[in-house]
Phi, psi and omega in degrees: 000154174292135167284168176298326178295313182294321178293323180291324175297315178298321177296325175295320177299321182300317183288324181298317181282336175295316178301315177301316177304307186286342175282326192231028178261004181238131185298320183298332176280321175301322182294342178273354185261156171270112184252125182246348183234129176240153176221124179056040175081008179231152172305139180304321179294332174291318178294320177297319181298323175299314182295320185277014165300348178292349188303312178294313173305325179293317176301312180298319176301312181293324176297313177300322181295307182296316182290329179289324173303314179297320181293320180297329182279318189246354185065013171198158179250003184052063188305320184297322179294320181289322177296317177299317180298318177299317180292325175296320174294314179302314183291331175299315176294318183301312182300316182292305193274333174285326174299317177299318181296329178295335177271317185283317181228067186299338180284347181248328185240129008268351183075204184282167178298322179300312181294322178298312183293317176306317180286321183299324180263001180065026178288314181221111195262063180290337178292325181203107189300332185286359171276001183305333185296330193299304188292314174303324179292322175303313177301318179299316179297320181298330181256005190293330177296319177295317179297314180292328177295324177293314180297324177296324183278322185282156169278175187300316186296315180297316178296316182296316182295314179305309184299319181292318179298312180301317181297310182301312182296312183296317179301315181296316181296316179297315181296319186279329189234025187301317180300319178289323179294325179292341176281334175240090191295334177301319177291321178300309179298324181292316182285332172292321174302314178297322181292328180292337188301320186304300180298322178299315180290325177298324176297318178293323178296325177295329173288307184306320182253012174048052188288328177298318179291325176296319177298319179298324180288327179287316181265082185256076181243168173289173185302311184296310181298321179297312181292324176296314181299314181294322178295320178296316179299314182297313181298318179297317179300316180298318180294319179297317182294324181297334184262349181248109184277049185238102182298326183299335181289355184300332181293325180284322174294330175300314179298319177298313180298315182299317181292319178294316182296319179296320187284333184288135178275128184242150176292159176302326179293315178294320177299315179299322179293314179296326177292318176301316177296321179298322181294326184262001192299321179297314178295318179298319178300319184285338189241342195293329181284346173295328177287310191271341183246309200264321189248319190233033185306306186294324178295311182298309181283351175292344177289336173077316183273125182309318183296319181289322178300316182293312183296317182295314181299314181296315181300311178299326180289322178295314179301317176299322178298320174302313179296315180299318176299322175296315180296320182297317179297319183292315184274320191235013182304315183290320178294318182299322179297336180273342185252008175285000000 
């Protein structure tokens, strides 16, 4: 099984690649950068952005992994407590950055009362599109006890087949009818919830069948040989993704990444860095695009060089996370102590 440290490190890796994705997945932003390395006719950062589309599936995988462990121990995950905790974190970020938006972009923030309430409950996230994840994830948490009970009862093939069928159908519906779904946000949230099931269930299956440990037993190499093999697999997966223009395949590349990251031996300093990022990952996810998209876009991309753009965005997000954690403790510390 993954230890808490290993899970936190994987979570840290997920937020690092999410920042990379959102910085360099749009051509209009790439055009503002000075690019010196290309791969297969595209800027290297664009190819990297394609591969790191695995970030959301990876978060869902880790969530399913951790919550199924809890379900096995307690026969419930206490979904209402988890939903409330997520909203308290979200509202802490909301207070800071929407208040800032009222000064920086008063024509957009806060807007009408209807728009404000829709964003406050994350039903329709026009303030920050990258918040779209919250409401479908809340739905997923609410049904997770039922889902885990099914996984416990079903065999591997049944669970895997069910998750794949739901994923393919929901992905196709979203891809084919996204504009229509956005006109009826209830349907959009519902189909995004269905699309999330796959990665979430795979995380639970990795617990039920202890797949990480099985992989470790099969790949029984010394530290150097193990790291070289995992690096080769990761680079190969990256090159395959660069040649395959199929976004839906990201769930499979996510599993490859998670297994390789788990298997690689890392120095204590590297582990500490990933753990630090993991601790701040939720806040960074909720705020980083305010810097690179909504409030300081021209300033961020004015740095021109991708590495500088990435470091500045990540640094500002981490600093913001520290401030938000202080606010969270001030406003919701007592409530939080009751829902752990």
